[in-house]
Z-matrix of the N, CA and C atoms (Angstrom, degrees):
N
C 1 1.451
C 2 1.523 1 111.09
N 3 1.315 2 116.50 1 -40.00
C 4 1.455 3 119.61 2 -179.87
C 5 1.523 4 110.23 3 -66.52
N 6 1.332 5 116.76 4 -42.20
C 7 1.466 6 120.44 5 179.95
C 8 1.532 7 111.43 6 -63.39
N 9 1.311 8 116.61 7 -40.20
C 10 1.467 9 120.40 8 178.64
C 11 1.525 10 110.05 9 -64.00
N 12 1.305 11 117.95 10 -42.17
C 13 1.459 12 121.69 11 179.91
C 14 1.526 13 110.95 12 -65.43
N 15 1.334 14 116.58 13 -42.16
C 16 1.463 15 120.13 14 178.99
C 17 1.524 16 110.54 15 -66.45
N 18 1.325 17 117.35 16 -40.40
C 19 1.469 18 120.26 17 176.25
C 20 1.526 19 110.95 18 -63.95
N 21 1.307 20 117.67 19 -38.51
C 22 1.462 21 122.03 20 176.60
C 23 1.527 22 110.13 21 -61.31
N 24 1.338 23 116.77 22 -43.34
C 25 1.456 24 121.49 23 177.13
C 26 1.530 25 110.20 24 -61.40
N 27 1.343 26 116.45 25 -43.81
C 28 1.462 27 121.16 26 -178.36
C 29 1.531 28 111.98 27 -66.20
N 30 1.324 29 117.16 28 -37.74
C 31 1.465 30 120.24 29 178.46
C 32 1.528 31 110.16 30 -64.12
N 33 1.306 32 117.15 31 -42.74
C 34 1.462 33 119.71 32 178.53
C 35 1.522 34 111.25 33 -66.52
N 36 1.321 35 117.19 34 -33.06
C 37 1.469 36 120.83 35 175.67
C 38 1.525 37 110.17 36 -68.56
N 39 1.330 38 117.32 37 -40.66
C 40 1.461 39 121.50 38 -179.21
C 41 1.529 40 112.41 39 -67.40
N 42 1.307 41 117.59 40 -24.45
C 43 1.464 42 120.66 41 179.22
C 44 1.531 43 112.99 42 -70.68
N 45 1.314 44 117.45 43 -17.20
C 46 1.456 45 120.01 44 -175.44
C 47 1.524 46 112.87 45 -70.64
N 48 1.321 47 118.00 46 -42.15
C 49 1.464 48 120.17 47 -173.98
C 50 1.534 49 112.85 48 -63.26
N 51 1.334 50 119.72 49 -51.56
C 52 1.465 51 117.74 50 -178.42
C 53 1.534 52 113.72 51 -72.74
N 54 1.320 53 117.32 52 -14.10
C 55 1.471 54 120.71 53 -178.54
C 56 1.519 55 111.59 54 -115.47
N 57 1.324 56 116.76 55 38.04
C 58 1.469 57 121.05 56 -175.20
C 59 1.527 58 112.47 57 -62.59
N 60 1.320 59 118.20 58 -24.19
C 61 1.452 60 120.50 59 -179.11
C 62 1.518 61 115.18 60 -85.97
N 63 1.307 62 117.48 61 -9.18
C 64 1.462 63 122.26 62 -177.00
C 65 1.528 64 109.16 63 -98.51
N 66 1.317 65 116.94 64 93.10
C 67 1.462 66 121.32 65 -174.62
C 68 1.536 67 112.46 66 -65.16
N 69 1.312 68 117.46 67 -34.20
C 70 1.467 69 119.99 68 179.13
C 71 1.517 70 110.68 69 -64.01
N 72 1.322 71 117.19 70 -43.28
C 73 1.462 72 120.63 71 178.11
C 74 1.522 73 110.93 72 -66.37
N 75 1.321 74 117.20 73 -40.78
C 76 1.469 75 120.39 74 178.50
C 77 1.527 76 110.99 75 -61.40
N 78 1.319 77 116.80 76 -44.60
C 79 1.470 78 120.22 77 178.16
C 80 1.526 79 110.98 78 -62.76
N 81 1.312 80 115.97 79 -40.78
C 82 1.463 81 120.96 80 -179.47
C 83 1.517 82 111.54 81 -64.27
N 84 1.326 83 117.40 82 -47.42
C 85 1.467 84 119.49 83 -177.42
C 86 1.525 85 111.19 84 -69.06
N 87 1.321 86 117.12 85 -35.89
C 88 1.472 87 119.51 86 177.96
C 89 1.524 88 111.08 87 -66.85
N 90 1.321 89 116.85 88 -41.49
C 91 1.462 90 120.41 89 178.07
C 92 1.521 91 110.69 90 -64.12
N 93 1.327 92 116.34 91 -41.32
C 94 1.467 93 120.38 92 -179.96
C 95 1.523 94 110.62 93 -64.63
N 96 1.334 95 117.01 94 -41.93
C 97 1.461 96 119.77 95 179.96
C 98 1.521 97 111.36 96 -66.11
N 99 1.332 98 117.26 97 -36.22
C 100 1.468 99 119.81 98 176.31
C 101 1.521 100 111.07 99 -63.28
N 102 1.311 101 116.93 100 -34.36
C 103 1.463 102 120.24 101 178.71
C 104 1.529 103 111.75 102 -73.75
N 105 1.321 104 117.91 103 -23.61
C 106 1.457 105 120.72 104 -178.96
C 107 1.525 106 113.31 105 -78.88
N 108 1.318 107 118.56 106 -21.65
C 109 1.468 108 120.85 107 -176.87
C 110 1.532 109 111.91 108 -60.53
N 111 1.338 110 120.11 109 -51.82
C 112 1.470 111 118.72 110 177.70
C 113 1.532 112 111.86 111 -62.86
N 114 1.317 113 117.34 112 -32.48
C 115 1.461 114 121.89 113 177.78
C 116 1.531 115 110.03 114 -60.28
N 117 1.322 116 116.80 115 -46.32
C 118 1.465 117 121.17 116 179.57
C 119 1.518 118 110.62 117 -65.95
N 120 1.325 119 117.58 118 -41.87
C 121 1.468 120 121.38 119 -179.75
C 122 1.524 121 110.83 120 -61.81
N 123 1.323 122 117.16 121 -44.48
C 124 1.468 123 120.71 122 179.48
C 125 1.524 124 110.62 123 -62.83
N 126 1.323 125 116.94 124 -42.87
C 127 1.468 126 120.24 125 -179.38
C 128 1.530 127 112.19 126 -66.52
N 129 1.319 128 117.53 127 -38.74
C 130 1.473 129 119.97 128 177.68
C 131 1.526 130 110.22 129 -66.75
N 132 1.331 131 116.94 130 -42.28
C 133 1.465 132 120.26 131 177.09
C 134 1.529 133 110.76 132 -61.82
N 135 1.327 134 116.89 133 -40.49
C 136 1.464 135 120.69 134 178.25
C 137 1.524 136 110.96 135 -65.54
N 138 1.328 137 116.97 136 -36.70
C 139 1.462 138 120.06 137 177.89
C 140 1.522 139 110.99 138 -64.89
N 141 1.313 140 116.77 139 -43.36
C 142 1.468 141 120.26 140 178.14
C 143 1.520 142 110.41 141 -61.72
N 144 1.329 143 116.14 142 -44.09
C 145 1.466 144 119.37 143 178.25
C 146 1.526 145 111.74 144 -65.54
N 147 1.324 146 116.56 145 -37.12
C 148 1.469 147 120.05 146 179.33
C 149 1.523 148 110.97 147 -66.39
N 150 1.309 149 117.15 148 -36.36
C 151 1.462 150 120.40 149 179.74
C 152 1.524 151 112.55 150 -74.94
N 153 1.325 152 117.15 151 -29.84
C 154 1.464 153 120.09 152 -175.10
C 155 1.523 154 114.32 153 -102.01
N 156 1.317 155 118.22 154 -30.11
C 157 1.462 156 120.52 155 -173.33
C 158 1.530 157 111.65 156 -111.27
N 159 1.323 158 116.15 157 -66.80
C 160 1.459 159 120.03 158 -174.88
C 161 1.527 160 109.78 159 -155.10
N 162 1.325 161 118.38 160 128.48
C 163 1.463 162 121.06 161 -177.98
C 164 1.536 163 116.10 162 -56.66
N 165 1.327 164 120.21 163 -34.89
C 166 1.471 165 118.29 164 179.40
C 167 1.529 166 114.31 165 -63.76
N 168 1.320 167 117.73 166 -13.94
C 169 1.462 168 119.56 167 179.64
C 170 1.527 169 111.73 168 -64.90
N 171 1.325 170 117.81 169 -24.78
C 172 1.468 171 119.95 170 176.83
C 173 1.523 172 110.44 171 -65.70
N 174 1.333 173 116.01 172 -41.15
C 175 1.460 174 119.75 173 178.46
C 176 1.526 175 110.35 174 -62.41
N 177 1.318 176 116.97 175 -43.95
C 178 1.457 177 120.24 176 178.49
C 179 1.527 178 110.72 177 -65.16
N 180 1.318 179 116.79 178 -38.42
C 181 1.458 180 120.61 179 178.57
C 182 1.514 181 112.16 180 -62.24
N 183 1.329 182 116.93 181 -41.60
C 184 1.465 183 120.65 182 178.53
C 185 1.522 184 110.44 183 -65.47
N 186 1.323 185 117.22 184 -40.65
C 187 1.467 186 120.18 185 177.90
C 188 1.525 187 111.62 186 -66.19
N 189 1.324 188 117.10 187 -40.62
C 190 1.464 189 120.81 188 177.50
C 191 1.524 190 110.31 189 -65.41
N 192 1.332 191 116.63 190 -42.25
C 193 1.467 192 120.59 191 178.87
C 194 1.530 193 110.79 192 -62.10
N 195 1.321 194 116.96 193 -41.02
C 196 1.465 195 120.40 194 178.87
C 197 1.525 196 110.69 195 -64.15
N 198 1.312 197 116.76 196 -42.84
C 199 1.462 198 120.33 197 178.25
C 200 1.516 199 112.01 198 -64.37
N 201 1.325 200 116.76 199 -43.51
C 202 1.466 201 120.29 200 178.44
C 203 1.521 202 111.32 201 -64.68
N 204 1.336 203 116.51 202 -38.59
C 205 1.467 204 120.42 203 179.47
C 206 1.524 205 110.13 204 -63.76
N 207 1.318 206 116.78 205 -47.01
C 208 1.467 207 119.97 206 -179.43
C 209 1.526 208 111.30 207 -65.33
N 210 1.324 209 116.69 208 -40.02
C 211 1.461 210 120.34 209 179.00
C 212 1.524 211 111.05 210 -65.35
N 213 1.329 212 117.03 211 -46.50
C 214 1.463 213 119.18 212 -179.34
C 215 1.525 214 111.00 213 -66.76
N 216 1.332 215 117.77 214 -35.71
C 217 1.464 216 120.78 215 176.96
C 218 1.527 217 110.26 216 -64.40
N 219 1.312 218 116.95 217 -43.79
C 220 1.467 219 120.53 218 179.68
C 221 1.524 220 111.03 219 -65.33
N 222 1.327 221 117.06 220 -41.54
C 223 1.458 222 119.91 221 179.91
C 224 1.519 223 111.59 222 -67.95
N 225 1.340 224 117.08 223 -42.89
C 226 1.461 225 120.12 224 -178.29
C 227 1.515 226 111.39 225 -65.79
N 228 1.317 227 117.35 226 -50.50
C 229 1.452 228 119.69 227 -176.11
C 230 1.524 229 112.13 228 -79.43
N 231 1.314 230 117.52 229 -20.38
C 232 1.458 231 119.46 230 172.94
C 233 1.515 232 110.99 231 -72.18
N 234 1.342 233 115.72 232 -34.53
C 235 1.458 234 120.94 233 179.90
C 236 1.533 235 111.43 234 -75.02
N 237 1.322 236 116.88 235 -38.14
C 238 1.465 237 119.91 236 -176.56
C 239 1.522 238 112.80 237 -89.95
N 240 1.326 239 117.16 238 -9.23
C 241 1.459 240 122.86 239 -179.54
C 242 1.536 241 112.96 240 61.09
N 243 1.325 242 115.60 241 27.26
C 244 1.476 243 119.89 242 179.14
C 245 1.515 244 109.26 243 -97.21
N 246 1.299 245 115.29 244 145.53
C 247 1.450 246 121.60 245 171.48
C 248 1.519 247 105.90 246 -122.78
N 249 1.308 248 116.18 247 102.37
C 250 1.451 249 119.26 248 -172.14
C 251 1.521 250 112.82 249 -111.41
N 252 1.320 251 119.59 250 -20.63
C 253 1.467 252 121.16 251 174.82
C 254 1.486 253 109.95 252 -155.32
């Protein structure tokens, strides 16, 4: 899950160079990458806890990260009134 999220972040970063003239796409990918940072942090923390405390904590961490991602996406795009994806 962490690798998929990091690859997703990298793909959105890679989209910036060939689309430097498209400001809407640049804003969208930057906003999306900002939303992925807490997602990655939560998943890494859950992995550490799963390795040291209890393996099911990784599952809970992924669910918490998904909820936080959806909540932050709704709050960010609800506040800016943008529909980007």
